[in-house]
N, C-alpha and C positions, 0 to 999 in steps of 0.2 A: 380415426385416423388421429395420431398424433399431428398436433401443428409443428412441431419440431421433425427436423431428421438431418443422419448423418450426410456430410459432404462429399463421403469417399473419393475415392482417387488412390493414386501411389503414395505409399507412405514415406520410401524411402527416395526422397527428393535432395537434390544438391543443398539447397538450406538446412530440410533435418540433420544429413551428416554435417556440414558443418557443426552446425548447435552441437549435434550431440559429439562429435571431439573436442568440443572448449569444455561440456559438461563432464565427460571425462578427466583431461587437465584438469578441472576443479576438484574432483572427487582423489586421483594419485596424488594432489598436494594435502588437501585433508588426512590423507596415510599416515603422513608422515606426520602431522599435528597432533593425531592423535596418536603416534605412536610416541615423539618425540616431546610434546608439548609446543604450549601456546609459543613461548622464546622462538623456537626454531623456523618460523616460518608470518612472526610477524615484530613487527614492531612499538609492540607497547610496552608499557615500563609504567612505573610506581605514577607516575601524572598522570598521561591515558591509561586508564584502565580498561577502557572500551575504544575500538577503531572503527573502521567501516562495515566491519563484519553486522556489528548490532544497528549501528546509524543505519544503513542504507538496506541490509539485508532485515531489519527487524524494522524500524519506525519507519522507511519509505517504503521496504516491501510490505507492510500491513496496510498503511495508507493506501495504495496501488490495490489493494486487498478488498479495499470497501467499497468496490462495487458494487458489489453484491449489497452491503449494507444502505447502499444510497438508491440504489432503485427500487428498495424493498418498504425504504420512507416512503416514496410517492406513490408504488403501487397497493402498499397493505396498509400505512398508516392514513394516507392522502386518499386512498380509495383513488387512486388516477390508475384504471386498468387500461386504457390505451398503453400504456408504457410496458406491458405486460409480455410482448416478443423478447423483449431487453433483460428480462430477470434471468432465464438461464446464461445465458451465454456473461452477465455481468457475477451470478452466483460461480461460473467456473473459476474469471479470475480472483472472487474473493479465497475460494478455494485450494488457488493454487500459491497466491500470495501470503496465507497464513499457515501453511502446511509447511513452506519452505522459509517465510519468517520462523516457524518455532524451530523447525532442523536446524535455522543457520545459531539459535540460541544455544543450543547444545554444544552446538560449536566452539561458540566463545566461551563454554565454562570452563574456567581451570580442571573442577574434579568433574568434569561431566559423568563417572559412575555413578554417583550421588544424587543424582537429579531422580530418582524416585523420593527422595526425602521430600521434596516439593510436594509431595501428595500427603504428606503424613502431619495432620496435625499439632501431633505434639511437638514436633520441629519447629513448629510456623510461629510467624513477631507478626501477629495480626496488624500490628499499627506501620507497616510495612507497605509503600505503593509499589515496588516492585513485584511482593506477594499477589495483591491483586491484579496487578498485567497478570500476571505470570497463571494464575488462576481461569482468568478471563477471555487469555487468547488461548488456553488450551481447552474450556468449554466451547467457545465460540468453534475452534477447527470442528470440534467433533461434529456442532450443530451443523454447518456447513456441508460436510460428507451428509449426512442425515437427508438436508434440505436437495442432498444432489443424488440421493439414492434412485427418487423417481427417473431421471434418465439413464442406470443401471438397468432395472425393470421394467422396462419400457421398449431397453433393447433386446433383452432378452427374454419380451413376448411375457412377462409374469404380470397379467395386466390385473388379478385378483389382489395380487400383493401387493401392486399400487393401488386399489382402490381404499384397501384398509391403512393404508400409509395414509393418503389423503384427509382421511379422516379424522386423523393427531399432526398433521404435519401442522396447524396454524399454532399450534404450542409452541413448537422450534421455530416460526416463523417470529412470533412474539420474542422467546428469548433471543433470539439472531439479531433482532432490534434493538435492545436492552445490554448485550453484552458489550459489542462496537461501543455505543454510546458511555461507558464507562471505562473502559480501559483504552480507547483513543485518545482521552483527554488526562488520563493518569499517566500517558505516555510523557506527555507537556506537563505534570505535577511532578515529575520526578528530578527534576530542572529547578523547582523551586528546594530540594534539599540539598543544592550546591551553592543556594545562596551566592554570595560576590563573585564568588569566581566566574561568574556568567557576566556576560555581558548586560547592563540595561536596556541596551537594544532587544534584546529578546528576555531577559530577566523579565515577570510580571506575575502579579498575584493571577492573571486575566490569560497566560499561558494554556492552563487546561481546554477551555474555551477555542482559543485560538488555535491551538492542535486539530479540537473535535471538529471543527469549523473547516480549515485548510485539508483534513483527513477527507471528510464531503465531496470535496471541493475534485479531490483527486481522485474518488470515485466517479465523481460521474466524469470527468473529464480521461479516465480508463476506456469506460463502454462505448463513445466513437473512436478514440483511438486504436483500440484494438477492431472495431467494426470495420472501421474504412480501410483499416491495412488490411485485414479478412476479407473484405470484398476485393482490393487488388492483386492480391497472394490467391484469394484460391477460386475467382471468377465471378463472386455471386452478386447479385445487384445491389446497394448501400441501403440499408433503413432510412432513408434519406430527411422523412415527415416524421418519425420518430426524433431524428438525433436533431432537426431542427428547434421542437417544441423542448427539448432538453435544454438544448445550446441558450434557451431564455431563462430556463434556469440557475445555469449556473453562473448566467451575466446578474443574476439578484444576489445570490449567496453569498458570489467576488466580491459584488459593490459593498454588500454587508460585510464581510472579511475587512475591507482595506477599509470603511468608517472605524471599525473596530481597534485595528493595528494601529491605525496613526491618532486615532482619539486618544487610546493608551498611552499610547507615547507622549502625546502632548500634554497629557494631565499629569505624566509623573515626572515633566522636564527633560525627557531623557532624550527628546527628536536632537538636539542642538547634537550629541555625540554622531550623528550619521554626517555631519558635518569635520569631525576631527580628519580625515585624509588616510588615516590608517584601514588596516585589514577589515578590520570590522567595519566599517564606513563604506569602504565599497564594495565589501560582500553584502551589508544592507539593503545597498541600492539595486544591485543586481536584481538580488532577491525579488525586491520589490517592483522595479523594472519588467519584472519578469509576472507577475500579478496583471502589472496596469494594459502590457499588452493584448491581453485577451479581453478584460475590459474595454480598449478599445477599440477591438475588433469585432467584438460581441453588441457594442453599441449602434451598430450600425442593422438595422432590420435586413438589407440583400443579407447582407453576410453569415446573418442567421440560417438560412437559406443555403445557403454554400458549403457542401461538405469540404472543402480544397481551405476555404477561412474556419471553419468547425476543427478540422484536424488543426491546421495549423494553433488555433489558441490550445487545442486541448495538448497537446506538446508544450506551449507556454507553461500552464498551468501546472503536469507532470511536473516538470524543470523546477516550478516557481518551489512546488510544495516539498520539492526534493532540498533545494538549495537552504530553504527556510529549517528544516531538521537538522542539515548538513551545520550551519549556520549556528544553531543556538548547542549543539552537540559538539559540535570540535571546534567552531573558529571561533565562536565567542565565549568560548571556556578556556579561563584562564586560570590553572593549578596551583593552590597555594604553592608557595616556598619558592616557584619562578625557577625558570631554567630548562622545565620541561620543553618538549618538542615531540610533534609525532606527525609523522605522514606515513601513508600506510605503503607497506613493501608490496614488493612484484609477486609475489606470493596468494597474498589478504587480495592484492587489484583479481586474478586470476581465478580464485575461491568465490567471490562474489559474482564474475563473469560467468561461473561455471556456475552457480544457482538459478543466474534469471535466465544461461540454455537452455537449463534444464525444464525450467517451465513453459520456453518455446516447445522443446520437441515435446514436452508431456500435452501439451494445449495441440498440437498439430493431431497427435496419437486421437486425442477426445474427440476435437471436432470431426474428423473424418470417419472415425470410428461408431461415432455417439452419439442422438440422436440432443445435440445441443444448442446449434445453430437453428433460427425459426424459416419455417421451409419459405424456399423461395415462388 
């Protein structure tokens, strides 16, 4: 008998219908985008050639998708088998985060019909960070679907095929640990190419490491966030003991991240800019206060055994990592030449809401129809 089971129950609930409508609105706007071009629905310009579709749907979306990667580091690399019940839900979060992130990349391409050239080496610029990110994200998305295949095989009773796949699955698990380590750091390294146009509060040679560690943190945070929400919405018991153990790891990684972040600022003499009183400084403190809140919550042993406190800490971490990426790519980015401004249009925001709504709809379908969650 499998250790996982479908939740079951009625699929067409009110939340499902609300998120489905939001997703359809987003896709209706995308029809206009593909027919009339980016300028018809976005506020992008020559100074800001990417906006929230890239920053939120890809930079933040794939960081949310690091749930599978972060838990795999524990279970398979550090051999902490007690966290195995969290693997499949975390893998599902990664699957949606990367699949929809890849979809968002296509949406944001001006000449989306030429995306096939990405996979033709004779068109490639092998010194390009963006090429490495594109290849790694594509490869990791494929690996995630392969890793999730046993769930489908269990659902349809294909035990023999499931056993055969299990014999080679370790190869894909290993590749699945390698690829995010490469491209999550490279998502930060892309900013290095922008040079002085990015504020010293975020522009640093250590930004690749900071992006990677913050993505791991967001991956750990999404596990209790989704788990506790699922327990409330689907009326299931909370994996309280496992989440409590995971919160200790979140605390250690978070402390390490903040030490690196502020040590780098002090070493470069950039910390003074945090007191300049401008928008960059304000958003810098918003970002880091959101990182400090879960640190203060999780430092207390009693809070690390409280699902409520862990849930609040997880929300704060997810917001902190998101604001960090928004700051680095939009707020702290000042295009050369001056005079450029960007604020997302309503259609841009609706498309982003639609993509996340699609993820919620797909999550409900998967957990209700497939053996994703651990048997209660």
